[in-house]
C-alpha positions as CSV (number, residue, x, y, z in Angstrom):
1,X,25.7,-54.7,73.7
2,X,23.5,-52.4,72.3
3,X,24.5,-49.9,69.5
4,X,23.1,-46.4,69.7
5,X,22.5,-44.8,66.6
6,X,22.8,-41.0,66.0
7,X,20.9,-39.0,63.6
8,X,21.5,-36.0,64.8
9,X,23.2,-34.8,61.0
10,X,20.2,-36.6,59.0
11,X,18.6,-32.7,59.0
12,X,21.6,-31.4,57.9
13,X,21.5,-34.0,55.2
14,X,18.2,-32.9,53.7
15,X,18.6,-29.5,54.4
16,X,22.0,-29.7,51.9
17,X,19.8,-31.8,49.6
18,X,17.0,-29.1,49.6
19,X,19.4,-26.4,49.0
20,X,21.1,-28.2,45.9
21,X,18.0,-29.0,44.1
22,X,16.8,-25.4,44.3
23,X,20.3,-24.4,42.9
24,X,20.0,-27.2,40.5
25,X,16.7,-26.0,39.0
26,X,17.8,-22.1,39.5
27,X,20.4,-22.9,37.1
28,X,18.4,-25.0,34.2
29,X,16.1,-22.0,34.7
30,X,18.5,-19.6,33.9
31,X,20.3,-21.7,31.6
32,X,16.6,-22.4,29.7
33,X,15.7,-18.1,29.7
34,X,19.8,-17.5,28.2
35,X,19.1,-20.2,25.5
36,X,15.5,-18.8,24.9
37,X,16.8,-15.4,24.8
38,X,19.9,-16.2,22.7
39,X,17.3,-18.1,20.2
40,X,15.1,-14.8,20.1
41,X,18.2,-12.7,19.1
42,X,19.1,-15.2,16.1
43,X,15.6,-14.9,15.1
44,X,15.6,-11.3,15.4
45,X,18.9,-11.4,13.1
46,X,17.6,-13.9,10.6
47,X,14.3,-11.9,9.9
48,X,16.1,-8.7,9.4
49,X,18.8,-10.2,7.0
50,X,15.5,-12.2,5.3
51,X,13.8,-8.9,4.9
52,X,16.8,-7.0,3.9
53,X,17.2,-9.9,1.0
54,X,13.4,-9.2,0.5
55,X,14.0,-5.7,-0.1
56,X,17.1,-6.0,-2.5
57,X,15.3,-8.1,-4.8
58,X,12.2,-5.5,-4.7
59,X,14.6,-2.6,-5.2
60,X,16.5,-4.2,-8.2
61,X,13.5,-5.1,-10.5
62,X,11.6,-1.3,-9.5
63,X,15.0,0.1,-10.7
64,X,15.2,-1.6,-13.5
65,X,12.0,-1.3,-14.7
66,X,11.7,2.1,-14.3
67,X,15.4,3.0,-15.2
68,X,16.0,0.3,-18.0
69,X,12.9,-1.4,-18.7
70,X,14.5,-2.9,-22.0
71,X,16.9,-5.1,-19.5
72,X,13.8,-6.7,-17.3
73,X,10.5,-8.9,-18.7
74,X,7.6,-6.7,-18.1
75,X,6.4,-9.8,-16.0
76,X,7.7,-13.1,-14.0
77,X,4.6,-14.5,-13.3
78,X,6.0,-18.3,-11.1
79,X,8.9,-19.2,-9.4
80,X,8.6,-22.6,-10.8
81,X,11.5,-24.0,-12.3
82,X,13.8,-21.7,-10.4
83,X,14.1,-17.8,-9.7
84,X,14.9,-15.2,-12.3
85,X,17.9,-14.4,-13.3
86,X,17.2,-10.9,-12.3
87,X,17.4,-12.0,-8.6
88,X,20.5,-10.2,-6.7
89,X,23.1,-12.4,-4.8
90,X,25.7,-11.5,-2.6
91,X,24.3,-12.5,0.7
92,X,26.0,-13.8,3.8
93,X,25.7,-17.9,4.1
94,X,22.3,-19.1,4.4
95,X,20.6,-16.0,3.0
96,X,18.9,-16.5,-0.5
97,X,15.9,-15.5,-2.6
98,X,13.4,-18.1,-2.8
99,X,10.6,-16.4,-5.0
100,X,10.4,-13.7,-6.8
101,X,7.7,-12.1,-8.6
102,X,6.4,-9.1,-10.6
103,X,3.9,-7.8,-13.1
104,X,3.5,-4.2,-14.8
105,X,0.0,-5.1,-15.5
106,X,-1.7,-5.7,-11.6
107,X,-5.5,-5.8,-11.6
108,X,-5.3,-3.0,-8.7
109,X,-3.3,0.2,-7.5
110,X,-2.1,0.7,-4.2
111,X,-0.6,3.6,-2.3
112,X,0.3,4.0,1.3
113,X,0.5,7.0,3.9
114,X,-1.6,9.1,1.9
115,X,-2.3,12.7,3.2
116,X,-3.2,15.8,1.6
117,X,-0.9,15.7,-1.2
118,X,-2.5,14.4,-4.1
119,X,-1.3,10.7,-5.2
120,X,-2.0,10.9,-8.9
121,X,-1.5,8.0,-11.3
122,X,-3.0,7.3,-15.2
123,X,-5.2,4.6,-15.6
124,X,-4.9,2.4,-18.5
125,X,-7.1,-0.7,-18.9
126,X,-6.2,-3.7,-20.7
127,X,-8.8,-6.2,-20.3
128,X,-12.0,-4.5,-19.7
129,X,-13.9,-1.6,-19.8
130,X,-14.3,0.8,-16.7
131,X,-17.5,1.8,-15.4
132,X,-17.0,2.0,-11.6
133,X,-14.0,2.0,-9.3
134,X,-14.2,0.2,-5.9
135,X,-11.6,2.0,-3.1
136,X,-10.7,0.7,0.1
137,X,-8.8,2.7,2.5
138,X,-7.8,2.5,6.7
139,X,-6.5,5.2,8.7
140,X,-3.0,5.8,9.1
141,X,-3.7,5.0,13.1
142,X,-5.1,2.2,14.1
143,X,-7.9,3.4,17.1
144,X,-9.0,6.3,14.2
145,X,-12.7,4.8,14.2
146,X,-14.1,7.6,16.2
147,X,-16.6,10.3,14.7
148,X,-16.5,13.8,13.6
149,X,-18.3,16.4,15.5
150,X,-21.1,18.0,13.5
151,X,-21.4,20.2,12.0
152,X,-18.2,20.2,9.6
153,X,-18.0,23.2,7.3
154,X,-17.3,22.7,3.9
155,X,-15.4,19.5,5.2
156,X,-13.0,21.1,7.4
157,X,-12.3,17.8,9.3
158,X,-10.4,17.5,12.6
159,X,-7.2,15.7,12.9
160,X,-7.1,12.0,13.5
161,X,-9.9,10.0,12.6
162,X,-11.1,8.1,9.8
163,X,-9.9,10.4,6.8
164,X,-12.2,11.2,3.9
165,X,-11.1,10.6,0.5
166,X,-11.4,12.8,-2.3
167,X,-11.0,11.5,-5.6
168,X,-10.9,12.9,-9.1
169,X,-11.4,10.8,-12.2
170,X,-11.2,12.1,-15.8
171,X,-9.5,11.1,-19.5
172,X,-6.5,12.4,-20.5
173,X,-7.5,15.7,-21.8
174,X,-9.4,16.4,-18.5
175,X,-13.0,17.1,-20.7
176,X,-14.5,14.3,-18.8
177,X,-13.1,15.4,-14.9
178,X,-15.3,14.4,-12.0
179,X,-15.1,14.9,-8.4
180,X,-16.5,12.5,-5.6
181,X,-16.0,12.5,-2.0
182,X,-15.7,9.3,-0.6
183,X,-17.5,9.6,2.9
184,X,-16.9,7.0,6.1
185,X,-20.7,6.2,6.9
186,X,-19.7,7.1,10.6
187,X,-18.8,10.7,9.5
188,X,-21.1,13.5,10.2
189,X,-20.6,15.6,7.4
190,X,-22.5,18.7,8.0
191,X,-22.6,21.6,5.8
192,X,-21.0,20.4,2.5
193,X,-23.0,23.1,0.2
194,X,-19.6,25.2,-0.7
195,X,-18.7,21.6,-2.1
196,X,-19.0,20.3,-5.9
197,X,-19.0,16.9,-6.7
198,X,-20.8,13.8,-6.0
199,X,-20.6,12.4,-1.7
200,X,-20.3,8.7,-1.9
201,X,-20.8,7.1,1.7
202,X,-18.3,4.1,2.6
203,X,-18.7,1.2,4.7
204,X,-16.1,0.8,7.1
205,X,-15.4,-2.1,9.3
206,X,-13.2,-4.9,10.5
207,X,-10.1,-5.0,12.2
208,X,-8.2,-3.4,11.2
209,X,-10.8,-1.1,10.3
210,X,-11.1,-0.5,6.6
211,X,-13.6,1.5,4.8
212,X,-14.7,0.4,1.2
213,X,-16.8,3.0,-1.1
214,X,-17.8,2.0,-5.3
215,X,-18.0,4.9,-7.3
216,X,-20.2,4.5,-10.3
217,X,-21.0,8.3,-11.2
218,X,-19.1,9.4,-14.3
219,X,-20.0,12.7,-16.4
220,X,-19.0,11.3,-19.5
221,X,-18.1,7.7,-21.7
222,X,-16.8,5.0,-19.5
223,X,-12.9,4.3,-19.7
224,X,-12.3,1.8,-22.1
225,X,-9.7,-0.7,-22.7
226,X,-6.7,0.8,-24.3
227,X,-7.6,4.4,-23.6
228,X,-6.1,6.4,-21.1
229,X,-7.5,8.8,-18.0
230,X,-5.8,9.8,-14.7
231,X,-7.0,8.9,-11.1
232,X,-6.1,11.7,-8.3
233,X,-6.6,11.0,-4.7
234,X,-6.0,12.6,-1.4
235,X,-6.9,12.2,2.4
236,X,-9.2,15.2,4.6
237,X,-8.8,14.8,7.6
238,X,-6.0,12.6,8.7
239,X,-3.6,10.7,6.7
240,X,-4.9,7.5,5.0
241,X,-3.1,4.0,4.8
242,X,-3.8,1.0,2.0
243,X,-5.5,2.9,-0.4
244,X,-6.4,0.3,-3.0
245,X,-8.2,1.1,-6.0
246,X,-9.9,-1.6,-8.2
247,X,-11.7,-1.4,-11.4
248,X,-15.2,-3.2,-13.0
249,X,-16.7,-3.3,-16.2
250,X,-20.2,-3.3,-14.1
251,X,-21.6,0.0,-13.0
252,X,-21.5,-1.4,-9.2
253,X,-18.3,-2.7,-8.9
254,X,-19.2,-6.1,-10.5
255,X,-18.3,-7.7,-13.7
256,X,-14.9,-8.1,-14.8
257,X,-12.0,-6.9,-13.1
258,X,-9.8,-4.4,-15.3
259,X,-5.6,-4.8,-15.0
260,X,-3.9,-1.5,-15.4
261,X,-0.8,-1.0,-17.6
262,X,2.0,2.0,-17.2
263,X,0.7,2.7,-13.9
264,X,2.7,0.3,-11.1
265,X,4.5,-2.9,-10.8
266,X,3.6,-5.1,-8.1
267,X,6.3,-7.0,-7.1
268,X,6.7,-10.0,-4.6
269,X,9.9,-11.6,-3.5
270,X,10.3,-14.5,-0.9
271,X,13.5,-14.3,1.5
272,X,14.9,-17.0,3.4
273,X,17.7,-17.0,6.3
274,X,18.1,-20.3,7.5
275,X,14.8,-21.1,8.9
276,X,13.4,-17.9,8.8
277,X,11.0,-16.8,5.9
278,X,10.3,-13.4,4.9
279,X,7.9,-12.6,2.5
280,X,7.5,-8.8,1.2
281,X,4.6,-7.6,-1.5
282,X,5.3,-4.0,-3.1
283,X,3.4,-2.0,-5.4
284,X,5.8,0.5,-7.2
285,X,4.7,3.6,-9.6
286,X,6.2,3.4,-12.6
287,X,5.7,7.4,-13.5
288,X,7.4,9.9,-11.3
289,X,4.9,11.6,-8.4
290,X,4.7,14.7,-10.2
291,X,2.6,13.4,-13.4
292,X,0.1,15.8,-13.8
293,X,-0.3,17.6,-10.7
294,X,-2.7,20.2,-12.0
295,X,-5.0,17.2,-12.6
296,X,-5.2,17.2,-8.8
297,X,-6.3,20.7,-8.3
298,X,-9.5,20.3,-10.0
299,X,-12.1,18.7,-11.0
300,X,-13.3,21.4,-13.5
301,X,-12.0,21.7,-17.2
302,X,-9.0,23.6,-17.5
303,X,-7.4,24.7,-20.6
304,X,-5.1,27.4,-21.7
305,X,-5.5,28.5,-25.3
306,X,-1.9,29.0,-26.4
307,X,-0.1,27.7,-28.9
308,X,4.0,27.5,-30.6
309,X,3.7,26.3,-34.0
310,X,7.9,25.8,-33.7
311,X,7.7,27.2,-37.9
312,X,7.5,31.1,-38.3
313,X,6.3,31.8,-34.2
314,X,8.3,30.3,-31.7
315,X,7.2,32.4,-28.9
316,X,4.3,31.1,-27.2
317,X,0.9,33.3,-28.0
318,X,-3.2,33.1,-28.5
319,X,-4.1,30.2,-30.6
320,X,-5.5,31.1,-33.9
321,X,-8.3,28.8,-33.6
322,X,-10.6,28.3,-30.0
323,X,-9.2,24.8,-29.1
324,X,-11.1,25.1,-25.7
325,X,-14.2,23.2,-25.3
């Protein structure tokens, strides 16, 4: 007797197996997406925790150096052998500061978000006479690379383009102050006859766009190591970011690089949250932001011929001798 094979259900079985495979792949893919999303969320949380820890370390050292400098060493240059005792604690489990260094004698000064309000800082080189400055800066907006329309009368610059910097350099009495305008090479300056000072063209290149200018013209003697002076910088046109000031013994931005004391402290903090690491570096001013505000307003000598002797005349009045140059 011959048996007849019935294959009428094979197509249904194959279709069912195909559906099972498809559903399994969808489930695996969905699980992978969920796991990836969970990991991304965890990484963001850990990154935030590491950043907050690094910021807390920077804030603690900054506060100590400005409010109670006797409690914190002026410099901590290495993380070898453990981190300093000033490192903050009390972090969640798995969060820690892995490295914390700082120096109040940096070899550069830095300012971010510079606009028309002048940034004024004292300069007191410790290691080299300053015969020239090298200034670098970036536009606050990365796409600010277009040229200005010409002419521009007296540098009345349009907004949202590469900023021109005005810099005033002088000694503590302002008797040797000089003014310079740092102009990006692709800025069409137009008529600048109404301005007094040196006009120095900067080279701008790279990504992000960075401009560099060298100032080597001083009306008086150079700024010697141990002596003091002031630098005032403000942006014309649009704001500038990452403004960095370096001083050199050579006349053209070469020679020995100077260190500065009493201006800023550079704090470098690295924090770790489980397997995520965050490193932050900050430049913190050691002087009030309003320090010598009048220095930023003019490059000319300002002198008030008044005195208070504190003996028989406690009221200010004209000086008995001409103290002004």
